[in-house]
N, C-alpha and C positions, 0 to 999 in steps of 0.2 A: 505495499500500500504506499503510495505517495503521500508525502508531508508538505505543506508550502514552506519555501524556505523564508523564515521571519527576519526579521533586523537583528535578532540575537540568537540565529540560528549559527551554530559552528558545526562544519562538515568533517569528516574525517582527514587527518592530516598529520606528518611527523611534525611536532611543533618544539623548539628547543629555546631557552634562552641563551642569549648570547651577549660578548661584551666586543667592542670596538677599542682599539688603544690608536689614540691619535699621536701624530707626530709631534705634537707638543706636550706630551705625557699626561693626557686625560684619556679616563675610562669612562666610555658611554653605556647606557645599556640599550638592548634590543633584543627583538625574538625573529626566528628564522622558521617559517615554515613551508615544507616541501610535501610531495605527493607522497601518499603512502605506499603506493607501487609504481615500480619504474623511475626512469629520471625525469626531471623537469625538462619541459620543451622551451622555457624561456624564464628568466629572472626580472623581478621588480626591486629595485631599491627606492623605497619611498622616502620623501623628504618633505616632511609635514609643515602646515602653516605656522603663523609666527607665534612661537610660545608664550610672548609677553601678554597675548591676548587668547590665550587658552590651546594652542596649537600643541600637539604633541602625536607620539606614534599612534596613539588610539583614538585619533579623530576618525571620524566615523567612514569615513571611504575606506581609509586605510585598515581600520579594523575588519570591517565587511570583506574587501581582499584578501586579508589573510586567513579569515575564516570561512571563504569560499572557494577562492581560485585554486588553491592545490587540487581540491577535488573536481570543481566543475570544469578547468581549463589545463591542469596539467604545471601550473605555473608555481616557482618557487617565490615566495613573498618575503621580504628582509625588509623591517621597518625597525627606526630606534629612535631615541629622544637625542637631538642635538644638545650639545654643552647647556648645561644648567637648567634642562627640562625634566620636569615630573611626570610620571603616569601610574599606573596600576604596577608595571613593571619595575618601577623605582626612580631615580633621580642620577642621572649623568652629571659627571664633574664639570667644574668650569662655570662659566657665566656668559649670558647671551652678549654676542658679539655685532649685532645688526649686520650679517653675512660677511663680517670680515675674515675672521678667526674659524667659521664655521666651516671654511675652506679645509680645513684638518679632518672636520667630521666628514664631509664627503666623501675626502679621500680614502678616510677609514673604511667607509661603508665598501665603496667599492674595490677597494684591496681585500675586505674580507671575503667578497662575493668571489672575487679572482682565486684565494688561496682556498676556499671551499669547493672549487672547480665548478660553480654555478654556471650555466651555459647563458649564451644570448641575453647579454646585461642591459637592460633598460631603465632608466631613471623616471620615475612618477612624482614630479614634486605637484603641491598642491599650494597656491597663493605664495606666502613667503619661500615656501620649497621650490616652487618655480625660479624664483631669483637665482637661490642657490643653484640649481639646476644650469642655468643659462650663465651664471659666475664662474663657477666651480667645476661643473661636470662634464667638460668636454675632456673626457680620458680616453686612452686608445682604448681602453677594455670595454667602454660603452658602445652598445650599439647604435641607441637613439636615445628618445626624450618624449615624454608626455607630458603636457603641462595642463593643470587642472586652474580655473581662474588664474590667470598671471595678473598680477597688478602693474609689472615692471616697473617696481618702485625703487629697487635697489640695483638692480641690472641697468647697464648702460648700453649706448647704440655699439661699442667698441665690443661687446659681449655678443650681441647678434651679429655682428660682422665677423666673429671667429666663429660661430655655428654656421654660418653662410658658407664659409671658406671650406668647413668640414665635409659637407656634402651629407652630413649624418642626419638621418629623417629625424623630424620635428613635428609633434601635432599639438595644437592648442585647443583646447575644449573652452568655448566661450559662453557662459550664462547668457542668456537673452536679456536678463534683468541683473546683471553683476553691478556691484557698487561701485567697482573701481575701472574696469575696462570692457566695454561691449563689444559686440561683433562689429560694428562698423569700424570702429577706431582701432580694433584689434587687426583687422585685415590692413588697414595702413601701415600700423606700425610693424607689423610682423610681415611686410613685403620687403624688408630689408634681409628676410631671409627666404630665397627663392623657393626651396623644397619644404619651407614649413607649409602644413596643412591647418589651415584656420578651420574648425568645426564650430558653428554657432550650434547652442544647445537651446531649443526652444523652451521656454517658459522657467529655464532654470535661474537659480540666483547664485549668490556667491558660494554658499555653504553647501549647496546641493542637498539641501534637505528635501527628502521625496523623490530624490534622481538617482540614487545610488545604484541601481539595477543599469539604467541608461549609461553610468559613468563606465561601470565594469563590462559593459558590452564593447563600448568604444575601444576601452584600453585592451581587452582582448583580439578586437580586429585587428590590431595595429601589431602588438607583440606576440601574437599565436595566431596566425591567419588560416591554418587548417581547423580550428577549433569552430564549430558552428556556433554562430549568434542569431537570434537572441541566445542567452544562458537559458538553461533550465530555471525555473521557477518554484520547482518541487524536487523531493529528494527521496528515493525508496530505499534508502539504506540508514545505517545508524545515524543518529543527529543529537547533538549535546545542545544545552540550552547555555548563554551565557549570562552572567550578572550584569544585568544593564546598570545597575546602582553602582556597581565596583568599576564598570567601563564607561561612568558618567560623561558625557561629551560637553567638554567644555567649550567646543568650537562654536556651538550655537550663538554665543554671545560675543566670539571674536570678533576683531576688527571694527567694532562700534567704535571705537575711539582714535582708530587710525585716520590721518589726513589722506585726502585723495592725492595720488600721485599727479605730478604736473608730466606734462609731455615734454621730452627732451627736443 
């Protein structure tokens, strides 16, 4: 009998707590989820929203990716707290650096994925995490990147130029009603990266509340094109239920006090 996959549904996977060691001497906490059977077909390294406004490794899109995609799409999902960020998993050492020293965090996550022999590494950034992706994610080991709600707040035109020169695939999922960058402006600004696919997401907002399934489908289309989408909305195997109080998603109030970015 198939059961509906709900917001707190946890599908089978191998899950292990991990620690990342940065080049500047910090320990970051995280989790790696991989398929129960067989090797993953691709890997998502998740870079979360702004930690000063509630972003963390458990922000709901990333939590649902880790809970569903190993089983539904054969993906490995690596998520972690950047420096100074806390979640149920714990608190990473260090302090928030507005995207500067977080370059070491991004490098540590990519390095961990490499050393673990995880295949086909993609960066998945959300909001502040998209800036980290654009600023620090252009690594030889990275196959490409997907940006969720990019505000283009910390990243600069030079970072877009570097991605353009790399020819690495880049996809930007842009909510129709985003608080910071809506589809028309996103199309204009990402024109600097000819290979960037700008995907307007009808009816969506910056935090993607109610749109997680659509987002996961779009991610899987890019990183695992052999997997049929839309992904199943039901599951006929064993399924656990997560404690939604323990995983309280603070991003529901995130960004409320963040000033609008200005166009460069």
